[in-house]
C-alpha positions as CSV (number, residue, x, y, z in Angstrom):
1,X,120.0,263.5,146.0
2,X,120.0,266.1,149.0
3,X,117.0,265.4,151.0
4,X,116.3,269.6,150.9
5,X,116.5,269.2,146.9
6,X,113.8,266.3,147.1
7,X,111.6,268.5,149.0
8,X,108.3,268.7,147.4
9,X,109.4,266.8,144.2
10,X,107.5,264.3,142.7
11,X,109.8,261.7,141.4
12,X,109.3,258.3,139.6
13,X,112.1,255.8,140.0
14,X,110.9,254.6,136.3
15,X,108.4,256.5,134.2
16,X,108.5,253.8,131.6
17,X,107.1,251.7,134.1
18,X,104.7,253.9,135.2
19,X,103.2,254.3,131.6
20,X,103.1,250.6,131.4
21,X,101.2,250.4,134.9
22,X,98.9,253.3,133.2
23,X,97.9,250.8,130.7
24,X,99.3,252.9,127.8
25,X,102.0,252.3,125.2
26,X,104.7,254.7,124.5
27,X,103.0,256.1,121.7
28,X,99.5,256.9,123.4
29,X,101.5,258.4,126.3
30,X,103.4,260.8,123.6
31,X,100.2,261.7,122.1
32,X,98.5,262.3,125.3
33,X,101.9,264.5,126.5
34,X,101.7,266.4,123.0
35,X,105.0,265.0,121.9
36,X,106.3,262.5,119.6
37,X,108.2,259.1,120.4
38,X,111.6,260.6,120.7
39,X,110.4,263.8,122.8
40,X,109.1,261.5,125.2
41,X,112.2,259.3,125.1
42,X,114.4,262.5,125.3
43,X,111.8,263.8,128.3
44,X,112.2,260.6,130.2
45,X,116.0,260.4,129.9
46,X,116.8,264.2,130.8
47,X,114.8,263.4,134.4
48,X,113.5,266.7,134.9
49,X,111.1,267.4,137.8
50,X,108.3,268.8,135.5
51,X,107.9,265.9,133.6
52,X,107.5,263.8,136.6
53,X,104.9,266.2,137.6
54,X,103.3,265.7,134.4
55,X,103.3,262.2,134.6
56,X,101.9,262.2,137.9
57,X,99.3,264.4,136.7
58,X,98.4,262.1,133.6
59,X,98.0,259.2,136.1
60,X,95.5,261.1,138.3
61,X,93.5,262.2,135.5
62,X,93.3,258.7,133.8
63,X,92.7,257.4,137.2
64,X,89.4,259.5,137.1
65,X,88.4,259.3,133.4
66,X,89.9,255.8,132.0
67,X,88.3,252.5,132.1
68,X,91.8,251.1,131.0
69,X,93.5,252.3,134.3
70,X,94.0,249.9,136.8
71,X,95.1,250.9,140.3
72,X,95.4,247.7,141.4
73,X,98.1,246.8,138.6
74,X,101.3,247.1,140.2
75,X,105.0,247.2,139.0
76,X,107.2,246.1,142.2
77,X,109.8,248.3,140.5
78,X,107.8,251.5,140.5
79,X,108.4,253.7,143.2
80,X,106.8,257.2,143.5
81,X,108.1,259.7,145.8
82,X,106.0,262.5,147.2
83,X,108.3,264.5,149.5
84,X,106.6,267.4,151.9
């Protein structure tokens, strides 16, 4: 991806890995995102910036409001880019 295109964009290398890191099942993530499992899968495959932003927002929300969220639980394949 061109660096100009990525500027200011939040991008997860693997949204499913982020969902697991958050301690959620795909069904729970779909419910929180207001869609079905197939809708969640479609959004993941579409790889649109707004869904990466939504997952980022969900991550920040759960960090503050969920006892299940564990920021120390990491996946080596998870990469989140925030480019200014």
